[in-house]
C-alpha positions in Angstrom: 34.3 -96.4 -13.6 32.3 -96.2 -16.8 33.9 -94.7 -19.8 31.3 -91.9 -20.3 31.7 -90.6 -16.6 35.5 -90.7 -16.9 35.2 -88.7 -20.1 32.8 -86.1 -18.5 35.2 -85.6 -15.5 38.0 -85.0 -17.9 36.0 -82.5 -19.9 34.7 -80.4 -16.9 37.8 -80.8 -14.7 35.6 -81.0 -11.5 34.6 -83.8 -9.0 30.8 -83.7 -9.9 28.6 -86.4 -8.4 27.9 -89.5 -10.4 24.0 -88.9 -10.1 23.4 -85.1 -10.1 19.8 -83.8 -9.2 17.9 -82.8 -12.4 15.3 -80.0 -12.8 12.4 -82.3 -12.6 13.3 -83.4 -9.0 13.8 -79.7 -7.9 10.2 -78.9 -9.2 8.7 -81.8 -7.3 10.4 -80.7 -4.1 9.2 -77.1 -4.5 5.6 -78.3 -5.1 5.7 -80.5 -2.0 7.0 -77.5 0.1 4.3 -75.2 -1.2 1.6 -77.8 -0.6 2.8 -78.3 2.9 2.7 -74.6 3.7 -0.7 -74.2 2.1 -2.1 -77.1 4.2 -0.6 -75.6 7.4 -2.2 -72.2 6.6 -5.5 -73.8 5.8 -5.5 -75.7 9.1 -4.6 -72.5 11.1 -7.5 -70.6 9.4 -9.9 -73.4 10.0 -8.9 -73.6 13.7 -9.2 -69.8 14.1 -12.7 -69.7 12.5 -13.8 -72.7 14.5 -12.9 -70.9 17.8 -14.1 -67.5 16.7 -17.5 -67.8 18.5 -15.7 -68.7 21.8 -13.3 -65.7 21.4 -16.2 -63.3 20.9 -18.1 -64.6 23.9 -17.7 -62.3 27.0 -15.9 -63.8 30.0 -18.0 -65.5 32.6 -18.7 -63.1 35.5 -19.1 -65.9 38.0 -15.7 -67.4 37.2 -14.1 -64.0 37.5 -15.8 -63.3 40.9 -14.8 -66.8 42.2 -11.1 -66.3 41.1 -11.0 -62.9 42.9 -12.5 -64.3 46.1 -10.1 -67.3 46.1 -7.0 -65.0 45.9 -5.5 -63.7 49.1 -5.5 -59.8 49.6 -2.1 -58.1 49.3 -0.7 -57.3 52.7 0.9 -53.8 53.0 4.2 -53.6 54.6 4.4 -51.4 57.7 7.7 -49.8 56.6 6.2 -48.7 53.3 3.5 -46.5 55.0 3.9 -42.8 55.4 2.0 -40.7 57.8 -0.6 -38.4 56.2 0.7 -35.4 58.2 4.2 -35.8 56.8 2.8 -35.8 53.3 0.6 -32.7 53.7 3.2 -30.5 55.3 5.4 -31.0 52.1 2.7 -29.4 50.0 0.7 -27.0 52.3 1.8 -23.4 52.0 1.2 -22.8 55.8 3.1 -25.5 57.6 2.4 -25.5 61.4 5.3 -27.8 62.1 7.8 -25.2 60.9 7.2 -23.0 63.9 9.7 -23.9 66.5 10.9 -27.1 64.8 14.3 -26.7 63.1 14.1 -30.2 61.7 11.0 -29.4 59.6 12.1 -29.2 55.9 8.9 -27.8 54.5 9.2 -27.6 50.7 12.9 -28.2 50.9 13.7 -31.1 48.6 17.4 -30.7 49.1 17.3 -31.8 52.8 19.3 -28.8 53.9 18.3 -26.9 56.9 16.8 -23.6 56.0 18.5 -20.5 57.4 16.7 -18.8 60.3 14.5 -15.9 59.3 15.7 -12.4 59.9 14.1 -10.9 62.9 12.1 -7.8 62.3 12.9 -4.7 64.3 10.5 -1.9 65.2 12.6 0.6 63.3 12.2 -1.2 60.0 10.0 0.8 57.5 8.5 -0.4 54.2 10.3 0.8 51.1 8.7 3.9 49.6 6.7 3.4 46.4 8.3 5.1 43.4 6.0 8.0 42.3 6.3 9.2 38.7 4.8 12.7 38.1 2.0 12.8 35.5 4.0 15.4 33.5 6.6 12.8 32.8 4.0 10.4 31.5 1.8 12.5 29.2 1.8 15.8 27.4 -1.3 18.0 26.8 -1.4 18.9 23.2 -4.9 20.5 23.0 -7.8 21.3 25.2 -11.5 22.0 24.6 -13.3 23.5 27.6 -17.1 23.6 27.6 -18.3 25.9 30.4 -21.9 25.0 30.0 -21.4 21.2 30.2 -18.1 20.0 31.6 -18.8 16.5 30.3 -18.4 17.8 26.8 -14.9 19.1 27.6 -12.1 17.1 26.1 -8.3 17.0 26.0 -5.9 15.5 23.5 -2.9 13.8 25.2 0.3 12.1 24.0 2.3 9.6 26.0 5.9 10.3 26.5 8.7 7.7 26.0 9.1 7.4 29.8 5.5 6.0 30.1 6.4 2.9 28.0 3.3 3.3 25.9 2.8 3.9 22.1 0.7 6.6 20.6 -1.7 5.5 17.9 -3.6 7.5 15.3 -2.9 10.5 13.0 -1.8 12.7 14.7 -0.6 10.2 17.3 -2.3 10.6 20.6 -5.6 10.0 22.4 -8.8 12.1 23.0 -9.9 11.9 26.7 -12.7 13.3 28.8 -13.4 13.7 32.5 -13.4 10.4 34.3 -11.2 8.6 31.7 -8.1 6.7 33.0 -4.7 6.4 31.5 -3.8 3.2 29.8 -2.3 0.3 31.9 0.0 0.1 33.8 -0.9 3.8 34.6 -4.6 3.1 34.9 -4.6 4.3 38.5 -4.4 7.8 37.2 -7.7 9.5 36.0 -8.8 12.9 34.7 -10.9 14.6 37.4 -11.6 18.0 35.8 -11.0 19.9 32.6 -11.3 23.6 33.0 -9.7 26.9 32.0 -6.9 26.4 34.6 -5.8 23.1 33.0 -6.3 19.3 33.4 -6.4 18.0 36.9 -5.4 14.4 37.4 -6.4 12.3 40.5 -4.9 9.1 41.8 -6.2 5.9 43.4 -3.2 5.8 45.8 -4.3 7.1 49.2 -2.6 10.3 50.3 -1.3 11.3 46.9 -2.1 14.9 45.9 -3.7 15.8 42.7 -1.6 17.2 39.8 -2.6 19.8 37.2 -1.2 20.1 33.7 -1.6 22.7 31.0 -1.0 22.4 27.3 2.5 22.7 26.0 3.5 26.2 25.0 4.4 27.1 21.4 8.0 27.5 20.5 8.3 31.2 19.8 11.4 30.6 17.7 9.2 29.3 14.9 7.7 31.8 12.5 4.1 33.0 13.0 1.8 32.6 10.0 0.2 35.9 9.0 -3.2 35.7 7.5 -4.7 38.6 5.5 -8.1 39.2 3.7 -6.9 37.1 0.8 -5.5 34.2 2.8 -2.1 33.4 4.1 0.5 36.1 3.5 3.7 34.4 2.4 7.0 36.1 3.1 9.2 36.9 0.1 11.7 34.3 -0.7 15.2 35.7 -1.2 17.7 33.8 -3.3 21.1 34.4 -4.7 20.6 32.0 -7.6 20.4 33.9 -10.9 17.3 33.1 -13.0 17.6 32.6 -16.7 15.1 33.3 -19.3 12.0 31.2 -18.8 11.0 28.9 -21.7 7.3 28.4 -22.0 6.0 24.9 -22.2 4.0 24.9 -25.5 3.7 21.4 -27.0 2.5 20.8 -30.5 0.1 18.1 -29.5 -2.0 17.7 -26.3 -0.3 16.1 -23.4 -1.9 14.5 -20.3 0.2 15.9 -17.4 -1.8 14.0 -14.7 -5.2 12.2 -14.4 -7.9 14.4 -16.0 -5.4 17.3 -16.6 -4.2 18.2 -20.1 -2.0 20.8 -21.8 -3.6 21.5 -25.2 -1.2 21.4 -28.2 -1.2 24.4 -30.5 -1.5 22.2 -33.6 -4.5 20.3 -32.1 -6.2 23.6 -31.2 -5.7 24.9 -34.8 -7.0 21.6 -36.2 -10.2 21.8 -34.1 -10.8 25.5 -34.9 -10.6 24.8 -38.7 -12.2 21.4 -38.9 -14.5 21.1 -35.9 -17.5 20.2 -38.1 -15.7 17.3 -39.8 -14.3 16.1 -36.5 -17.8 16.1 -34.9 -19.3 14.2 -37.8 -16.5 11.6 -38.3 -15.0 10.9 -34.9 -17.9 11.0 -32.5 -21.6 10.2 -32.3 -23.5 12.3 -29.7 -27.0 13.2 -28.6 -28.7 15.5 -26.1 -29.0 13.9 -22.6 -32.4 14.0 -20.9 -32.9 13.8 -17.1 -35.0 10.7 -16.4 -36.7 12.4 -13.4 -37.5 15.9 -14.8 -37.5 15.1 -18.5 -35.3 18.2 -19.2 -32.2 18.3 -21.2 -29.2 18.5 -18.9 -26.1 17.7 -21.0 -24.4 16.2 -24.1 -24.2 12.4 -24.1 -21.3 10.8 -26.0 -22.7 7.7 -27.7 -19.6 6.6 -29.5 -16.0 7.7 -30.1 -13.7 6.5 -32.9 -10.7 4.6 -31.5 -7.4 6.6 -31.8 -9.3 9.8 -32.7 -8.4 13.3 -31.6 -11.4 13.4 -29.2 -10.3 10.1 -27.5 -6.8 11.6 -27.0 -8.5 14.4 -25.1 -10.3 12.1 -22.7 -13.6 11.6 -24.4 -15.2 8.2 -23.9 -18.4 6.4 -24.6 -21.0 7.0 -21.9 -19.8 10.4 -20.8 -22.3 13.2 -20.3 -20.9 16.7 -20.6 -22.6 18.9 -18.0 -20.8 22.3 -18.0 -17.8 24.2 -19.3 -16.2 26.6 -16.8 -19.4 26.6 -14.8 -21.7 27.3 -17.8 -24.3 24.5 -18.4 -24.4 23.1 -21.9 -27.2 21.0 -23.4 -26.1 20.8 -27.0 -22.9 20.7 -29.0 -23.8 24.0 -30.8 -24.2 25.7 -27.4 -20.8 24.4 -26.2 -19.1 25.6 -29.5 -20.7 29.0 -29.1 -19.6 29.4 -25.5 -16.0 28.4 -26.4 -15.7 30.8 -29.3 -17.2 33.7 -27.3 -14.8 33.2 -24.4 -11.6 32.1 -26.3 -9.7 35.3 -25.2 -11.2 35.3 -21.7 -10.0 31.9 -20.3 -6.6 30.2 -20.4 -7.9 27.1 -18.4 -11.0 25.2 -19.3 -12.8 23.0 -16.8 -15.2 20.5 -18.3 -17.5 18.7 -15.8 -18.7 15.3 -17.0 -20.9 12.5 -15.5 -19.3 9.1 -16.2 -20.8 5.9 -14.8 -22.5 7.8 -11.9 -19.3 9.8 -11.0 -18.8 13.5 -11.4 -15.4 14.2 -13.0 -13.8 17.5 -13.7 -11.4 17.5 -16.7 -9.0 20.5 -16.9 -7.5 21.7 -20.2 -4.8 24.3 -20.2 -4.6 26.5 -23.3 -1.3 26.7 -25.2 0.9 29.7 -24.3 1.1 32.4 -27.0 
């Protein structure tokens, strides 16, 4: 053994072959394998493209016909055939073979013999149909009787829980006239007449007598509302709760208690009374409003309001047109001031009607309590 191979074995400690395959030989084998696969793929594609026209060509009808004529017809086995009558009596609802034939298993896939039918006797009677009175189905809440034209009479009914129907609307119930039927499944009941004696119901069932209902009576245990010339007379309310001294609500500055309702503050009222000229010149720009159709002055138009000003806190806004104060029409600021001064001790509540973007709004201002 050569000296260099013996030295290599001693260094690696393995039984490596004397002529190992180098990288160049591996590359050559890989290229040869790739070239072989490429050639096979190219040959397959060339063969497929060459026969593509033959694949696209439809089959020859003459050859198909000749092949079918040369083949022998399939012979049916006698034991596989089933009589047509045996098949139909499995599906027909009226099987004539069942009469007098105990072996006929019509629609009986289990194969068991059906029990014989129970013989009917002359004494057997049909079961009576359950009849539910109309009073258990509906309640008459209100009637309107038109003596001149019965078709205009109407009745307002409400279904009971026993009817199984829901009442829709507010208040819940249904308005009905003569000829109307109840809702399914009670649609065989109809209103025949509506007169002063009550509501008469008729039925589609033959032999059933008509039923008449009247509106439900008021519960006399409830209190009767007494109405006088000035409206409803309320009974006095008795209470054992001791009342303390009432403290008046008198804020210093105006408060908005709801939409378009204000309680005037006593400091804001004093400020307006003393400095109304300065407030009108500094916080607002206004002009007389003229009706486009008639050309007459019909209000005070607010052109601009200073942000955060006292007038803005009292609901004034750009585009508003003041129409009236407590029913008195105003067409200028001076007219509005004069009316407020002359009636300061007459009114404790001021209603200002304004037109804002096509809507009429009433703003209510409550004077501070003294």
